[in-house]
N, C-alpha and C positions, 0 to 999 in steps of 0.2 A: 504494500500500499504506499503510495508516494504522498508526501506532504505537499501542501499547496505551493510552496517555494520551489520544490523539486518540479513539479508540474510546469510552473511557470518557465522554469530554465530549460526543461525539456521542449516546450513549445518553441521557445526561442531558438534553440538549437536546430529543430526541424525547419522552422520557417527560414533560418539563415542558409542552411544547407540547400534547402531547395532552390532558394534564389541564387546561390553562388557556386554550388558543387564544390565547395572547398571546406575543409574541416573547420570547426568554429572553437576558437579558444576564449578563455575567461574573460581576458582583456577585451575582446571584441564585443563580448556581452555586456560587460560592464560600461563601456564608452558609448555603446548604441542603445542601450535599453535602460529605462528608469526603474531598475529594480531595487535601488535603496540599499544595497548590499556591496560588499568589498569584493575585488577580485579573489582574495583568498577564501572567503566564504563560498563564493562561486566555484572555485576549485574544489572545494570540500563536497558541495553539493554534486559536482559533476563526478567526482569519484565514487560517490554513492550511487549514482544513476548507472555509472559504468559497472560497478560491482553487481547490480541488479540486473545487468543485461539490457538496459533501455539505450545505452549508447556504447560506442566502441572508439578506440584509438587506432587509426590505420598504420601508424607507425610511431615511435617513441617521441620525436619532436613535433608531432602534429597536434592539432586540436581534435575534438571529438566530432563524430559523425552518428547519425541515428542508427540503430539496429532494426532488424524487422520487428522486434518486439516493442521498440519505441514507437514505430509507425502504427502498429496495431493499438497501442494504448492511445496514441493521438487520435486515430480514426473513430475508435469506440468511445472515448471519453472527453477529449480536449477540443475537437473539432466543432462540436455543435451541429445544430440543424441549419445549414447555410443554404441559400438561394441565390440564383442568378439575378443580377440587377433588373428591375423592372423595364428598362429601357431596352436591355438584350432581349427580355422575354417578348416585348411587342414586336421587335425586328424580326426574330425568329417565327413567331406566328404569321406575321406579314409575308415572310418568304414562303411559307407552306400555303397559304391561301392564294398566292399568286400563280402556282403551278395548277395543272390540270388535276381533277379529283381521280388521280390513277394511283394505285398503291406502288407500282414499280418506281414512279417518280418520286413519291414520298420517301421511299426507302433510300434511293440513292442521294436525296436532297439531306436526309437525316445524318447519313454518313459523312457527307461533305461539312455540314454545318458543325456536327460535333468535333470533327478532326479539327476544323479551324479554331473552334472555341478553345480547345485543350492542347493543341499543338502536339497532338500524340495520334496514335492510329486509332480510328473509329470503326466499328463493325456494327452491322444491322441485319439481322436475319429475317427472311421471309416469315410472316405469321403463318402459323399451321394450326389447323383443327386438332382438338383433343381426338377426335374420331371423324373422318372426312363425312360430310353429310351432303346428300344431293341438293342441289337448288334447281336444276332444270335439265331435261334432256331433250334431244332432237334426233330425228331419224331422216337422213337425207339419201335419195334413191340414186344410186351409182350405175348398176347395171341390172339386168332382168332379176337375179337372185342375189344381189349383193346391196347392202345399204351401209352408209356411214352412221354410226352411233357416236353421238356428240354429248359428252357430259359437262355440266358447269357445276362445280362444287361451292359450297358456301364460302369457302376462302378464296374465292375469285379464281380458281384454277380451272383450266379447260383441257379436257381429255378426249380423244377420240380414237375411233378403232373401227375398222371394216368388219361387219357381220355377214356371214354366208346365211342366207335364209333357204328354208325347205320349199317355199313356194314364191313366185313371182307377186310383187305387191306394186302398185301405183304409189306414186308420191302422195296422193291424198290419203290412200290407206295408212301409208308409214305416218304421216303426220297425226292422223286420228289416233293411232296407236300410242305415239309419242305423247300426246296430250293426255290421255287416259292414265298412262304409266307414271308420268311426271305428277298429275295431280295426287295420285296415291302415295307416291313414294317421296315427295317434296320433304325436305327436312329430315330425313331419316338417314342412319347410318347403316353401314353394311350388314351388321347383325340383325338391325330392325328390318331391313328389306327382305332378308333370308327369312325372318320370322313372320312375315306378313302372310295370312292366308287370303288368297285372291284366285278366283276362277280365271285361267289363263288359256288362250288358245295355244296350239304347239308353237306358232311363230313367235308369240309373246313370251313363252317359255325360254326360246332361244335368246331373245332380247335381254330378258332379266337375267339369265345365266351370264351373258356377256357383261352386262352391267355391274353384276357382282364381283366377277373377275376383276374388271377394271378398278373397282373401288378398292378390293383387297390389295391390289397392286400398289395403288396410291397409299395405303396405311403402311406399306413396307418401304415405301420410298424415302430416302434419307433427306430429301428436300433441296431446293434450289441452292446455288452457292451464295453465301452472304455478301453483302455489299460491304467492301473495306476501302477506306480513304485514310491518307495522311501517313503512309509508310515512309515517305521522305522526311517527316518531322522527327520521328523517333531515331532515325539514323543520323541526324544532326545532333543528338544528344551525346555529351561527353562519355557517358556510360558505354555508348556503342561505337566509340572511335577506333577500337581495335578491330581489324579484319574478321577475327574470329567470333566476336560477339555480334558484329553487323551479319555475317553469313548465317549466323544461328537463328537471329530473328526473322531473316528472309526465308529461311528454310521452313520455319513454323507456317509461315503464310503461303508457301508453295505446297505443303503436305495437307490436303485437303482433310485427311482424317485427324490430324492433330488440331487443325483449327475447329474442327466440330466438336473435339473433346473439350477444348476452351469454352465453346458456346454452348455447352450441354443445358438443354431447356431448364429454366428455374420455374418452380411452384409459383403461379403469378401473384399469390398473395404474400409471397416470401418479402418483397421488397428489394431493395439494393444491396449487392454482394461485393465486398471488397476482398480481394485474393492477393496476398502479399508475398513475394519472393519465393521461397520454399514452399508455401503453401500450395502453390500450382503443382498439378500432378506432372506435367511434363518438364523433365530437366532443363530443356531449352529456355523455359519460361522462368528459371529461378532468378534471372537478374530483372524480372518484370513484376509490375503490379497490373492486375486486370480489375476492372470495376464493371459490373454487369447489373443489368435490370431487366425484367419483363415489361413487355407492353401487350396491350390486347383486351380481350373480354374474358373475365374469369370463367374457367369452365368450358369456354367454346373455342377461342381462337387466341393464340399467343405467339409472340416472338421475342427475341433477345436483342438489346442494344447495349453496346459497351465499348469501353476504351482499353487498350493495351499502352502501357508506358513504361519507363524506369521506375524502378522502386521510389527514387526520388522525383516522384511527381508532385504537382500542385493539388493536393487531395481535396481542399475546399473547392476549387474551380471544378475539377473533374467530377466530383460527386454531385455537386448542384447542377452542371451541364447534363449528366446522364440522367438524373431524376427528372429535370425539366423536359428533356427529348423524349423519354419514356412517357410522361404524362401527356405530351403533344401527340406522339403516336397513338396513344391508346384512346384519345379522343377521335382522331381521325378514323382509326379502324371502327371505333364504335359507330361513327356516323355512316361508314360504309356497309358495315355489316348488321349493326344493331336494329 
């Protein structure tokens, strides 16, 4: 348990190190911050903080830098509930409402805005339904015994497949069949469609069987590639000046399975998550902090928005930006699907 004075000093060290990327000494703290204590007292408090693992000394003649434990204490206890300035919030909302009401444009814009706000990598995944639900289906005549089955799912995904029919049908007959099936199955998941008792003609049974297979495939699909923006920002940070670390972070974003691991879906009610250094599963991410939040509609459809940066990131700025963009995207998704 830290005293109030120790927490004040830890907060100063973290703020200075985030700003300068240089170890922080007691003289610097005494000179720049009105703590009303002597450099000797500051050194004693810093020694205690180091002994407790909140700060470390990179080499004997240097000042101190925050440890992962120090950053964790800062995020959970010292940072408080920060928000983006109202002027920035208004500007961001204006940018979203200037673009067309299309999910793809919103996702790309969210990644771009977030990376610019925090000067690190921003990532936004496509929202996915907890279970795909049918919104609409169409049947389009192709040839005498072939029709194109077009599915629109509630998460604005379109899937299509050619179906071979046992009997030739006109476009008028196919459209009537599609309207009937669409009316019955609208809003249902795969398992609900399979459990629906309905008198079907042999051709309708073929169409429903194809519909179920397509939706089962959709459930197994890993999802579209996330939108990523701002890789150049992180490569400009001093932590990634070495070729080894720069190549490591680039490799993370080239290996799609690793990226998906970072962006594992969060329970939408969980709120914001901050993963610091070695708390990350991937060894290549041990030099990074990841800030993630869900957006979407609870229990229906959700995506993940987040930031990857060095452990020495501006936590207040990053957390407030991720939280605000998450809220904004939830509002947009709610308007689109709600």
